[in-house]
TIVODO-534719 format. One line per 5 residues: for each residue x, y, z of N, C-alpha, C. Coordinates in nm, 3 decimals, padded with zeros to 5 digits. Last residue first. Example, Ala and Ser with C-alpha at 12.3 -4.5 7.8 and 13.67 -1.06 7.14 Angstrom:
BEGIN
01.285,-00.225,00.708,01.367,-00.106,00.714,01.290,00.003,00.787  01.319,-00.569,00.780,01.230,-00.450,00.780,01.320,-00.330,00.780
This chain:
BEGIN
-01.519,-02.063,00.437,-01.493,-02.183,00.475,-01.620,-02.188,00.588  -01.573,-01.907,00.091,-01.566,-01.911,00.253,-01.571,-02.046,00.278  -01.439,-01.959,-00.236,-01.557,-02.019,-00.164,-01.480,-01.979,00.030  -01.226,-01.875,-00.408,-01.337,-01.736,-00.333,-01.403,-01.797,-00.210  -01.059,-01.942,-00.589,-01.066,-01.976,-00.474,-01.106,-01.905,-00.391
-01.106,-01.668,-00.832,-01.037,-01.792,-00.808,-01.012,-01.813,-00.636  -01.387,-01.509,-01.007,-01.248,-01.517,-00.923,-01.195,-01.662,-00.891  -01.719,-01.412,-01.010,-01.581,-01.429,-01.086,-01.496,-01.454,-00.938  -01.980,-01.581,-00.904,-01.891,-01.475,-00.833,-01.773,-01.507,-00.920  -02.342,-01.628,-00.980,-02.207,-01.675,-01.006,-02.093,-01.556,-00.988
-02.593,-01.542,-00.766,-02.496,-01.529,-00.879,-02.392,-01.568,-00.875  -02.731,-01.604,-00.553,-02.710,-01.667,-00.639,-02.592,-01.688,-00.740  -02.858,-01.393,-00.342,-02.869,-01.430,-00.489,-02.876,-01.530,-00.561  -02.702,-01.489,-00.140,-02.815,-01.401,-00.120,-02.892,-01.395,-00.197  -02.420,-01.619,-00.157,-02.554,-01.670,-00.079,-02.681,-01.600,-00.080
-02.313,-01.576,-00.475,-02.342,-01.514,-00.377,-02.445,-01.602,-00.300  -02.073,-01.857,-00.522,-02.210,-01.772,-00.565,-02.212,-01.687,-00.450  -01.830,-02.031,-00.513,-01.832,-01.903,-00.588,-01.962,-01.873,-00.601  -01.922,-02.186,-00.263,-01.905,-02.246,-00.386,-01.929,-02.106,-00.517  -02.018,-01.896,-00.137,-02.043,-01.999,-00.097,-02.029,-02.087,-00.250
-01.897,-01.589,00.064,-01.875,-01.650,-00.080,-01.881,-01.801,-00.041  -01.835,-01.462,00.271,-01.924,-01.532,00.253,-01.936,-01.601,00.150  -01.550,-01.397,00.491,-01.581,-01.463,00.352,-01.699,-01.520,00.337  -01.379,-01.165,00.673,-01.490,-01.271,00.673,-01.559,-01.290,00.528  -01.165,-01.025,00.677,-01.228,-01.052,00.808,-01.327,-01.155,00.750
-00.841,-01.011,00.511,-01.006,-01.049,00.488,-01.052,-01.092,00.583  -00.613,-00.719,00.503,-00.660,-00.880,00.557,-00.791,-00.889,00.509  -00.549,-00.475,00.446,-00.479,-00.574,00.379,-00.496,-00.725,00.424  -00.796,-00.329,00.567,-00.710,-00.281,00.503,-00.615,-00.390,00.411  -01.018,-00.575,00.563,-00.958,-00.442,00.685,-00.834,-00.411,00.633
-01.325,-00.686,00.420,-01.159,-00.654,00.415,-01.135,-00.552,00.481  -01.550,-00.938,00.331,-01.572,-00.810,00.407,-01.365,-00.787,00.440  -01.722,-01.024,00.053,-01.576,-01.038,00.103,-01.532,-00.938,00.186  -01.998,-00.978,00.001,-01.894,-01.124,-00.001,-01.832,-01.118,00.094  -02.262,-00.788,00.055,-02.124,-00.810,00.082,-02.084,-00.934,00.098
-02.492,-00.765,-00.219,-02.470,-00.816,-00.095,-02.294,-00.818,-00.062  -02.550,-00.662,-00.472,-02.497,-00.557,-00.372,-02.461,-00.623,-00.203  -02.678,-00.780,-00.636,-02.769,-00.775,-00.517,-02.696,-00.661,-00.424  -02.475,-00.852,-00.889,-02.646,-00.868,-00.893,-02.713,-00.770,-00.791  -02.210,-00.826,-00.761,-02.276,-00.720,-00.874,-02.409,-00.716,-00.930
-02.173,-00.860,-00.413,-02.209,-00.897,-00.545,-02.261,-00.801,-00.630  -01.873,-00.672,-00.316,-01.997,-00.696,-00.318,-02.060,-00.765,-00.445  -01.590,-00.699,-00.151,-01.647,-00.750,-00.242,-01.773,-00.747,-00.209  -01.447,-00.371,00.014,-01.537,-00.493,00.048,-01.542,-00.552,-00.168  -01.314,-00.161,00.027,-01.258,-00.272,-00.025,-01.300,-00.403,-00.053
-01.510,00.052,00.063,-01.521,00.053,-00.072,-01.353,-00.055,-00.104  -01.589,00.009,00.328,-01.686,-00.060,00.233,-01.630,-00.069,00.107  -01.445,00.302,00.439,-01.524,00.185,00.494,-01.608,00.099,00.346  -01.111,00.354,00.374,-01.246,00.403,00.352,-01.371,00.307,00.344  -00.798,00.389,00.368,-00.873,00.347,00.461,-01.023,00.402,00.440
-00.592,00.298,00.095,-00.655,00.421,00.168,-00.756,00.293,00.258  -00.478,00.123,-00.074,-00.399,00.220,-00.015,-00.474,00.342,00.067  -00.733,00.123,-00.301,-00.652,00.043,-00.248,-00.532,00.166,-00.202  -01.093,00.026,-00.394,-00.968,00.127,-00.353,-00.875,00.077,-00.273  -01.229,-00.169,-00.682,-01.170,-00.147,-00.521,-01.081,-00.045,-00.489
-01.460,-00.314,-00.849,-01.380,-00.225,-00.848,-01.351,-00.154,-00.683  -01.629,-00.530,-01.022,-01.525,-00.549,-00.895,-01.445,-00.445,-00.877  -01.745,-00.462,-01.253,-01.837,-00.563,-01.161,-01.781,-00.537,-01.024  -01.796,-00.232,-01.479,-01.709,-00.304,-01.407,-01.767,-00.356,-01.266  -01.937,00.001,-01.659,-01.996,-00.152,-01.587,-01.929,-00.256,-01.521
-01.873,00.245,-01.596,-01.832,00.134,-01.697,-01.865,00.043,-01.686  -01.977,00.284,-01.333,-02.048,00.360,-01.473,-02.004,00.292,-01.625  -01.765,00.182,-01.225,-01.874,00.122,-01.206,-01.972,00.166,-01.308  -01.550,00.360,-01.289,-01.519,00.242,-01.312,-01.648,00.176,-01.322  -01.640,00.608,-01.191,-01.632,00.606,-01.342,-01.627,00.453,-01.355
-01.617,00.566,-00.901,-01.758,00.549,-00.970,-01.750,00.546,-01.138  -01.395,00.539,-00.867,-01.447,00.396,-00.851,-01.584,00.452,-00.882  -01.277,00.797,-00.912,-01.240,00.678,-01.029,-01.337,00.563,-00.995  -01.407,00.913,-00.695,-01.442,00.961,-00.882,-01.388,00.848,-00.957  -01.254,00.825,-00.515,-01.414,00.786,-00.495,-01.459,00.816,-00.666
-00.993,00.914,-00.584,-01.016,00.785,-00.578,-01.177,00.709,-00.582  -01.083,01.180,-00.524,-01.022,01.138,-00.663,-01.050,01.005,-00.690  -01.092,01.183,-00.273,-01.191,01.220,-00.346,-01.186,01.177,-00.501  -00.890,01.138,-00.163,-00.990,01.041,-00.138,-01.057,01.058,-00.256  -00.610,01.248,-00.309,-00.736,01.276,-00.237,-00.850,01.143,-00.261
-00.281,01.100,-00.326,-00.420,01.134,-00.409,-00.514,01.151,-00.316  -00.014,01.348,-00.182,-00.100,01.230,-00.177,-00.193,01.220,-00.269  00.196,01.534,-00.412,00.106,01.499,-00.295,00.046,01.359,-00.300  00.508,01.543,-00.492,00.382,01.524,-00.566,00.258,01.473,-00.435  00.766,01.524,-00.412,00.705,01.711,-00.397,00.540,01.673,-00.441
00.873,01.317,-00.414,00.831,01.357,-00.279,00.744,01.509,-00.313  00.973,01.157,-00.641,00.815,01.197,-00.629,00.763,01.286,-00.508  01.181,00.992,-00.569,01.161,01.098,-00.659,01.031,01.174,-00.693  01.049,00.873,-00.277,01.178,00.840,-00.347,01.198,00.978,-00.427  00.690,00.985,-00.239,00.820,00.882,-00.226,00.924,00.909,-00.340
00.351,01.031,-00.147,00.491,01.079,-00.196,00.642,00.994,-00.161  00.146,00.751,-00.254,00.203,00.861,-00.168,00.324,00.905,-00.221  -00.159,00.717,-00.444,-00.028,00.745,-00.439,-00.020,00.811,-00.318  -00.408,00.460,-00.438,-00.398,00.578,-00.374,-00.202,00.611,-00.387  -00.552,00.247,-00.681,-00.450,00.275,-00.570,-00.401,00.416,-00.570
-00.800,00.069,-00.792,-00.756,00.187,-00.770,-00.688,00.210,-00.668  -00.838,-00.258,-00.926,-00.777,-00.192,-00.815,-00.719,-00.050,-00.823  -01.061,-00.399,-01.069,-01.004,-00.320,-01.115,-00.981,-00.235,-00.984  -01.145,-00.746,-01.189,-01.125,-00.642,-01.086,-01.027,-00.554,-01.149  -01.303,-00.827,-01.473,-01.172,-00.837,-01.406,-01.192,-00.705,-01.284
-01.585,-00.875,-01.554,-01.548,-00.910,-01.442,-01.412,-00.915,-01.427  -01.587,-00.747,-01.836,-01.674,-00.682,-01.683,-01.651,-00.725,-01.577  -01.285,-00.720,-01.992,-01.383,-00.791,-01.968,-01.433,-00.716,-01.816  -01.104,-00.646,-02.161,-01.059,-00.748,-02.081,-01.181,-00.793,-02.008  -01.201,-00.432,-02.289,-01.045,-00.512,-02.369,-01.050,-00.621,-02.295
-01.428,-00.305,-02.160,-01.443,-00.343,-02.303,-01.307,-00.450,-02.373  -01.296,-00.273,-01.906,-01.438,-00.268,-01.953,-01.434,-00.364,-02.115  -01.040,-00.150,-01.959,-01.059,-00.281,-01.870,-01.194,-00.336,-01.911  -01.086,00.061,-02.112,-01.012,-00.038,-02.164,-01.044,-00.171,-02.066  -01.281,00.223,-01.928,-01.313,00.169,-02.027,-01.227,00.061,-02.106
-01.101,00.271,-01.713,-01.177,00.186,-01.705,-01.256,00.116,-01.812  -00.877,00.481,-01.865,-00.855,00.330,-01.823,-00.965,00.231,-01.824  -01.088,00.652,-01.955,-01.012,00.539,-02.058,-00.949,00.432,-02.002  -01.121,00.765,-01.713,-01.256,00.709,-01.765,-01.197,00.584,-01.892  -00.897,00.854,-01.663,-00.944,00.740,-01.584,-01.049,00.679,-01.625
-00.916,01.068,-01.853,-00.781,00.978,-01.809,-00.836,00.837,-01.751  -01.129,01.242,-01.741,-01.095,01.161,-01.885,-01.019,01.042,-01.900  -01.030,01.315,-01.519,-01.145,01.225,-01.491,-01.157,01.133,-01.640  -00.654,01.274,-01.429,-00.792,01.351,-01.489,-00.913,01.276,-01.488  -00.451,01.184,-01.302,-00.605,01.201,-01.234,-00.727,01.265,-01.286
-00.205,01.147,-01.343,-00.342,01.064,-01.443,-00.422,01.037,-01.336  -00.043,01.357,-01.280,00.001,01.258,-01.359,-00.109,01.236,-01.459  -00.172,01.478,-01.113,-00.117,01.570,-01.213,-00.059,01.488,-01.298  -00.167,01.246,-00.851,-00.161,01.382,-00.871,-00.122,01.454,-00.982  -00.212,00.900,-00.957,-00.112,00.982,-00.945,-00.165,01.127,-00.956
-00.330,00.590,-00.862,-00.378,00.711,-00.939,-00.287,00.825,-00.864  -00.228,00.293,-01.026,-00.179,00.373,-00.931,-00.232,00.535,-00.958  -00.456,00.035,-01.087,-00.388,00.144,-01.130,-00.372,00.245,-01.061  -00.426,-00.332,-01.160,-00.401,-00.240,-01.059,-00.383,-00.077,-01.129  -00.645,-00.576,-01.217,-00.537,-00.488,-01.283,-00.540,-00.353,-01.146
-00.601,-00.956,-01.274,-00.664,-00.856,-01.192,-00.558,-00.711,-01.230  -00.684,-01.285,-01.385,-00.639,-01.133,-01.400,-00.683,-01.029,-01.318  -00.608,-01.590,-01.459,-00.715,-01.503,-01.385,-00.641,-01.373,-01.403  -00.614,-01.700,-01.833,-00.547,-01.674,-01.661,-00.624,-01.594,-01.606  -00.680,-01.720,-02.061,-00.764,-01.773,-01.945,-00.720,-01.750,-01.803
-00.566,-01.649,-02.259,-00.539,-01.759,-02.201,-00.572,-01.799,-02.092  -00.663,-01.396,-02.303,-00.701,-01.474,-02.388,-00.667,-01.634,-02.321  -00.554,-01.255,-02.041,-00.692,-01.276,-02.047,-00.763,-01.398,-02.151  -00.319,-01.218,-02.139,-00.309,-01.311,-02.047,-00.488,-01.349,-02.026  -00.365,-01.090,-02.384,-00.308,-01.223,-02.403,-00.359,-01.276,-02.269
-00.440,-00.842,-02.237,-00.504,-00.884,-02.360,-00.470,-01.051,-02.336  -00.178,-00.797,-02.153,-00.303,-00.786,-02.055,-00.427,-00.844,-02.115  -00.019,-00.749,-02.334,-00.022,-00.837,-02.287,-00.129,-00.880,-02.151  -00.134,-00.477,-02.448,-00.140,-00.625,-02.525,-00.100,-00.744,-02.439  -00.011,-00.312,-02.306,-00.192,-00.349,-02.297,-00.207,-00.465,-02.381
């Protein structure tokens, strides 16, 4: 956790990914702690990626993370004030898109692992003009 704070203090762009594993770290209180850490210690504009676990290797007996758990985690992240919360390793309409934290306009449309459309103009929302945090965002 200290290294994440240091990266942020150095002004390096940072995004955080949390793999949510059933029975390990899927409790709503633990998820709330994760979201609050990102919000209070790293900043509200730090993107938080919540990734779905799939059974593999030495954890084949653990089931895949239910979509409902990921949606709960996203809600908790937004309630913590995070501007950019994404679901990963899952197909869920709109949950991978970047939306303007001010007006909700879809800025970047994603399809699983690719960008379908980038509407960001000079690091700003084309709808309301809010500055959008990130590196190399402007669409072509």
